[in-house]
VOBA-1610 file (N, C-alpha, C; in pm, whole numbers, padded with zeros to 5 digits, always signed):
BEGIN
Met-03473-03345+02956Met-03598-03371+03025Met-03583-03494+03123Ala-03658-03491+03232Ala-03644-03601+03317Ala-03781-03626+03384Asn-03810-03753+03392Asn-03938-03802+03466Asn-03895-03843+03607Tyr-03998-03805+03694Tyr-03973-03845+03834Tyr-04094-03927+03877His-04066-04008+03980His-04180-04091+04045His-04185-04058+04189Val-04299-04045+04243Val-04324-04020+04382Val-04393-04149+04444Ser-04334-04215+04541Ser-04394-04336+04604Ser-04362-04339+04748Lys-04441-04418+04818Lys-04416-04431+04962Lys-04306-04535+04990Asp-04215-04486+05079Asp-04110-04571+05127Asp-04158-04627+05269Asn-04201-04738+05267Asn-04254-04798+05394Asn-04159-04808+05513Glu-04033-04837+05467Glu-03928-04847+05581Glu-03904-04715+05650Lys-03891-04607+05577Lys-03874-04467+05621Lys-04004-04400+05666Gln-04107-04448+05617Gln-04240-04387+05644Gln-04244-04250+05584Gln-04186-04232+05477Gln-04179-04097+05407Gln-04207-04123+05261Trp-04239-04018+05185Trp-04268-04028+05038Trp-04127-04003+04971Arg-04093-04093+04878Arg-03962-04086+04814Arg-03990-04025+04671Ile-03890-03943+04636Ile-03876-03883+04503Ile-03761-03944+04426Lys-03787-03998+04313Lys-03668-04073+04241Lys-03694-04039+04092Lys-03576-04003+04035Lys-03569-03981+03898Lys-03577-04110+03828Glu-03649-04117+03715Glu-03672-04246+03636Glu-03531-04293+03585Gly-03498-04417+03618Gly-03377-04467+03573Gly-03259-04461+03668Ala-03277-04374+03774Ala-03170-04352+03871Ala-03156-04465+03969Thr-03040-04481+04023Thr-03026-04585+04129Thr-03047-04525+04266Lys-03011-04394+04281Lys-03029-04317+04399Lys-03161-04235+04404Val-03206-04226+04536Val-03326-04145+04562Val-03290-03992+04547Ser-03381-03917+04488Ser-03352-03774+04484Ser-03395-03694+04602Gly-03478-03752+04686Gly-03523-03681+04810Gly-03637-03758+04872Tyr-03668-03705+04991Tyr-03783-03764+05068Tyr-03871-03649+05115Ala-03997-03666+05146Ala-04086-03572+05208Ala-04179-03638+05305Asp-04235-03558+05394Asp-04329-03611+05497Asp-04455-03646+05431Thr-04504-03563+05324Thr-04626-03584+05268Thr-04626-03610+05120Gln-04723-03675+05067Gln-04722-03695+04923Gln-04728-03567+04853Lys-04811-03477+04893Lys-04819-03346+04832Lys-04691-03269+04828Glu-04613-03274+04932Glu-04481-03212+04942Glu-04393-03276+04845Ala-04391-03417+04843Ala-04306-03491+04749Ala-04331-03453+04601Glu-04468-03445+04573Glu-04497-03409+04436Glu-04443-03276+04403Lys-04461-03172+04491Lys-04399-03046+04462Lys-04260-03041+04434Ile-04177-03114+04510Ile-04033-03130+04496Ile-04001-03190+04362Ala-04076-03297+04331Ala-04052-03364+04205Ala-04080-03278+04085Lys-04187-03196+04096Lys-04210-03105+03985Lys-04101-03004+03972Glu-04048-02954+04086Glu-03944-02852+04087Glu-03814-02909+04021Leu-03783-03035+04059Leu-03665-03112+04007Leu-03690-03126+03852Ser-03813-03157+03806Ser-03833-03180+03673Ser-03818-03058+03591Val-03868-02931+03647Val-03854-02811+03581Val-03714-02777+03551Asn-03631-02795+03668Asn-03489-02774+03663Asn-03412-02857+03562Ser-03469-02974+03521Ser-03402-03051+03420Ser-03472-03052+03282Gly-03560-02944+03262Gly-03612-02928+03131Gly-03745-02984+03111Gly-03824-03002+03216Gly-03951-03064+03208Gly-03955-03221+03198Gly-04079-03275+03194Gly-04101-03418+03186Gly-04236-03459+03249Glu-04228-03583+03300Glu-04354-03635+03362Glu-04320-03657+03515Val-04416-03632+03593Val-04410-03667+03740Val-04517-03770+03773Arg-04486-03879+03797Arg-04584-03990+03814Arg-04599-04018+03965Ile-04731-04008+04009Ile-04761-04023+04155Ile-04814-04164+04173His-04749-04241+04266His-04799-04381+04292His-04878-04371+04413Gly-04978-04461+04422Gly-05064-04472+04545Gly-04995-04572+04640Leu-05050-04596+04763Leu-05002-04679+04858Leu-04973-04812+04809Asp-05062-04857+04697Asp-05056-04993+04646Asp-04931-05005+04544Gly-04870-04897+04520Gly-04750-04895+04425Gly-04791-04863+04280Lys-04924-04871+04245Lys-04959-04840+04110Lys-04972-04693+04092Ile-04940-04652+03962Ile-04944-04507+03926Ile-05085-04472+03920Arg-05116-04369+04012Arg-05264-04317+04023Arg-05282-04184+03949Asp-05175-04112+03917Asp-05182-03992+03844Asp-05043-03955+03785Ser-05054-03874+03675Ser-04926-03836+03605Ser-04941-03701+03567Asp-04850-03611+03580Asp-04851-03475+03545Asp-04740-03434+03452Thr-04769-03367+03355Thr-04663-03311+03257Thr-04607-03171+03309Val-04479-03181+03320Val-04417-03050+03371Val-04354-02981+03246Lys-04395-02861+03230Lys-04333-02788+03111Lys-04185-02763+03122Pro-04117-02757+03014Pro-04168-02770+02876Pro-04172-02902+02823Gly-04201-03007+02906Gly-04224-03144+02856Gly-04344-03151+02765Asn-04346-03268+02684Asn-04458-03280+02596Asn-04556-03371+02650Asp-04678-03320+02655Asp-04785-03404+02710Asp-04827-03497+02610Pro-04823-03629+02648Pro-04865-03733+02551Pro-05019-03736+02518Arg-05090-03668+02603Arg-05232-03661+02580Arg-05272-03515+02547Ser-05360-03499+02444Ser-05400-03369+02413Ser-05521-03303+02494Ser-05569-03381+02587Ser-05678-03340+02664Ser-05625-03258+02777Lys-05699-03157+02836Lys-05659-03069+02939Lys-05663-03149+03071Asp-05567-03128+03167Asp-05554-03180+03286Asp-05654-03110+03381Thr-05753-03184+03434Thr-05860-03125+03516Thr-05821-03134+03666Lys-05712-03215+03708Lys-05681-03226+03847Lys-05583-03119+03901His-05498-03065+03809His-05401-02964+03860His-05405-02838+03790
//
């Protein structure tokens, strides 16, 4: 399982996809939506996990469990 973070790279003016704990960036995308999609695909390929979406302020604004990852919350996701 692998968790990924999506955040804005202000120098490149793109959205960065980075595996949690990694030193290198996994990829970049022009839009946050595209970066989120890529991060979810990468997470699926590594056995699931969490994709955490950061706002422009750097704070996590949303988190999505990618199957077969274990959702820490038992409530249903109403955003995705």
